[in-house]
C-alpha positions as CSV (number, residue, x, y, z in Angstrom):
1,M,0.0,0.0,0.0
2,V,2.9,2.4,0.7
3,I,4.2,2.0,-2.8
4,E,0.8,2.8,-4.3
5,N,0.5,5.9,-2.2
6,M,3.9,7.1,-3.4
7,E,2.9,6.5,-7.0
8,V,-0.4,8.4,-6.5
9,K,1.4,11.2,-4.8
10,L,3.8,11.5,-7.8
11,F,1.0,11.5,-10.4
12,K,-1.1,13.9,-8.4
13,A,1.9,16.3,-8.2
14,L,2.4,16.2,-12.0
15,A,-1.4,16.5,-12.7
16,H,-1.4,20.2,-11.8
17,P,-0.7,22.5,-14.8
18,T,1.6,24.9,-12.8
19,R,3.6,22.0,-11.4
20,L,3.9,20.3,-14.8
21,K,5.1,23.6,-16.3
22,I,7.7,23.8,-13.5
23,V,9.0,20.4,-14.2
24,K,9.1,21.0,-17.9
25,Q,11.3,24.1,-17.3
26,L,13.7,22.0,-15.3
27,V,14.2,19.5,-18.1
28,E,17.1,21.5,-19.4
29,G,18.7,21.8,-16.0
30,K,18.6,23.2,-12.5
31,L,17.2,26.6,-11.9
32,C,16.7,28.9,-8.9
33,V,13.3,30.1,-7.7
34,C,13.9,33.5,-9.2
35,E,14.5,31.9,-12.6
36,L,11.4,29.7,-12.3
37,N,9.3,32.7,-11.3
38,E,10.2,34.6,-14.5
39,D,8.0,32.3,-16.7
40,I,5.4,31.2,-14.2
41,E,4.3,34.6,-12.7
42,L,3.2,33.4,-9.3
43,S,3.8,34.9,-5.9
44,Q,6.9,33.6,-4.4
45,S,5.0,31.9,-1.6
46,N,2.7,30.2,-4.1
47,L,5.6,29.0,-6.2
48,S,7.3,27.7,-3.1
49,Q,4.2,25.7,-2.2
50,H,4.2,24.1,-5.7
51,L,8.0,23.3,-5.4
52,K,7.4,21.7,-2.0
53,I,4.6,19.4,-3.3
54,L,7.0,18.4,-6.2
55,K,9.8,17.8,-3.8
56,D,7.6,15.8,-1.3
57,A,6.4,13.7,-4.3
58,Y,10.0,12.6,-5.0
59,I,10.2,14.6,-8.3
60,L,12.5,17.5,-7.5
61,I,15.7,17.9,-5.5
62,Q,16.7,21.2,-3.8
63,E,20.3,22.4,-3.4
64,R,21.6,25.5,-1.7
65,D,24.2,27.5,-3.6
66,G,25.0,30.4,-1.3
67,L,21.9,32.5,-1.0
68,R,20.2,30.8,-4.0
69,I,18.2,27.6,-3.7
70,N,18.3,25.6,-7.0
71,Y,15.8,23.0,-8.0
72,G,16.4,20.1,-10.3
73,I,14.7,16.9,-11.4
74,K,15.5,14.1,-9.0
75,N,15.3,11.2,-11.4
76,E,15.8,11.3,-15.2
77,K,12.8,8.8,-15.5
78,I,10.5,11.8,-14.7
79,I,11.7,13.3,-18.0
80,E,11.0,10.0,-19.8
81,L,7.6,9.9,-18.2
82,I,6.7,13.4,-19.5
83,N,8.0,12.5,-22.9
84,I,5.8,9.4,-23.0
85,V,2.7,11.5,-22.0
86,E,3.6,14.1,-24.7
87,Q,3.8,11.3,-27.3
88,I,0.5,9.8,-26.2
89,V,-1.2,13.3,-26.5
90,A,0.4,14.1,-29.8
91,K,-0.9,10.7,-31.2
92,E,-4.3,11.4,-29.9
93,I,-4.4,14.9,-31.4
94,K,-3.2,13.4,-34.8
95,D,-6.0,10.7,-34.6
96,I,-8.6,13.3,-33.8
97,T,-7.4,15.6,-36.6
98,K,-7.5,12.6,-39.1
99,Q,-11.1,11.8,-38.0
100,I,-12.2,15.4,-38.5
101,R,-10.7,15.5,-42.0
102,S,-12.4,12.2,-43.0
């Protein structure tokens, strides 16, 4: 049961649009909160709450670099998971487009 709870926690964390956007930003590498906030436009406290949820769901790691706190993807398999989901969605869009044109 514990493993299932961990899996559900991970999927729930990725299911939120803002958190998915954060993770996609981190695919290229680690970023600090200030860099993440440039594209997401949330209050710092709101962004921090989303980052905590992602960290608690085993998706992100947090590293201190002087005064900066950098976040990165904890496990490269997360990137593979997102890529798989993107491929599934792209295929569905392609199939729907084909049906509309027929």
